[in-house]
N, C-alpha and C positions, 0 to 999 in steps of 0.2 A: 748345938755347938759341939764339935768334935775337937779334942785336943790330942796332938801328936807331938810329944817331946817339946812342950812349950809353944808349939805353933797352934794357934787357935784357928781351926778351920770352920767354915760355915756349915749350915745344916744341909742335909741331902734328902731327897725324896727317893724311896726305894720302890720302883714300879715293877709291875709284872715282867715287862720287857727286860729290865735290868736283872731281875732275879733269874730269868731264863738265860740271859747272856752270861751271867756270873756262873751259873751251874754248868753251862756248856763249856766255858773256858776252864773251869775247875776240873771237869771231867777230862778235857783234852790234856791238861797239865799232868794229872795223875797218870793218864795213859802214856804220855811222853816220858815222864819220869820213870815209870816202870820199864819202858823200853831201854832207857839208859842203863838200867841195872841188869837187863836180861838179853832179850833177843836182838837188839840193835846196837849193842855195846861197841862192836868193832866199827860200825859206821860212824858212831859218835866220836870214837877215838881218832878217826881220820880227820875230823873237823877241828880238833884242838890245835890252835896255832903253835908252831914250833917255838915261838918266842915266849910262851907262857912259862914262867919259872917253876912250875910244879909238874909232878908226874901226870901224864895225860890221863891215865886210868883214874887217878885220884880226882881230877877235874871232872871227868865223865860221871863217876860215882857221886861226887858231891853235888853236881848240878842236877842229877837225877833225884837225889834226896830233897834238894831245895824245891824242885818242881812238884814233887809229891806233896811236900808240906804246904806250898802255896796253893796248889789245887785243892787240897783238903780244906784249907782255911777259907778259901773262896766259897766253898759249899757249906761247911759246917760252922763257921763263925761269922754269921751276918752282923753281929754287934760290932765287929772289928773290920767291917768291909772297907772302910776308907783307908786305914793304914795298910791293910792287906793289899788293897788296890795300888797304893803308892809303891809298896815293896814289889809287887808283881810287875808293874811298869818299869821300875828300876832294874829288876832282874832281866827283863827283855832288852833293855838298853845295854846291860853288862855283857850279855852273850852275843851282841851284835858283831863284835870283832871276829868271832868265829865264823860268821857268815861272810864277812869281808875276806877273811883268810881263805875260805873255801873257793871264792872267786879268784883271788890273786894266785893261788897255788894250783888252780884248775883241778881241785879235788872232787871226784865224783862220789856222791853219797845220796841216798834217799831218792834216786831217780833224777837227780840234778846232774846230768852228764854233759851239759854244754854251758858255755859262758852265758848264753842267752837265758837259760833256765836259772842259772845262779844269780844273774842280775835281777830277774823277776822275783826271786826269793828275797833279795835285799829290800824290795818295795813292800813286801809282806810284813816285815818286822815293825814298822811304825803303826800298821793296823793292829798288831797285837798289843802294842803299848796303849793305843787309843781304846781298844776293847777293854783292857784291864781298868783304865781310868774311868771310862764311861760306865761300865757295868757295876762298878763298886760305888759310884757317886764321888769318886776322888776328885775328878775334874771339877764337878759342880762345887764341892767343898772348898777346893783351892780358889775358885773364882769368887766365892762369897765369903772368904776368910776376913777376919778383922785385920784392918791395916792400921799401922800407927798413924796418929795425926801428923799431918805435914806442918812443918814449922815454916812460916813465911820467910822468904829471903829478905835480909835488911840491906 
């Protein structure tokens, strides 16, 4: 049984496939986070929506640090894989507006230079969420969590 802030999640089975998936996702996140801080910083700056009330450079640097931390935790903290998986999935959801903004504003970055390519990118984001939840066992833990007893209607 895994507990995350009072939420009692079910048990998970950590298979070889999940470990490989978690390691690959972790490596990709560390790589992407490093690129936020260095060689692709300008392209990431172009993706920050104008309505975000923070300095775009701060957003890019912050998201890069978060990606490095999540990627490292996926690989180096298997004991905490379920909460890290939930956090990683939530992170992928949180950055989705940037992908939508890239489509709406027709911003070219990372080879996405057409609306068709930008729309295709939107469909990739749910796969990342699913990958994070599957590879960490977070989805399985959520499905097998303890549920409060239902009180019959009177």
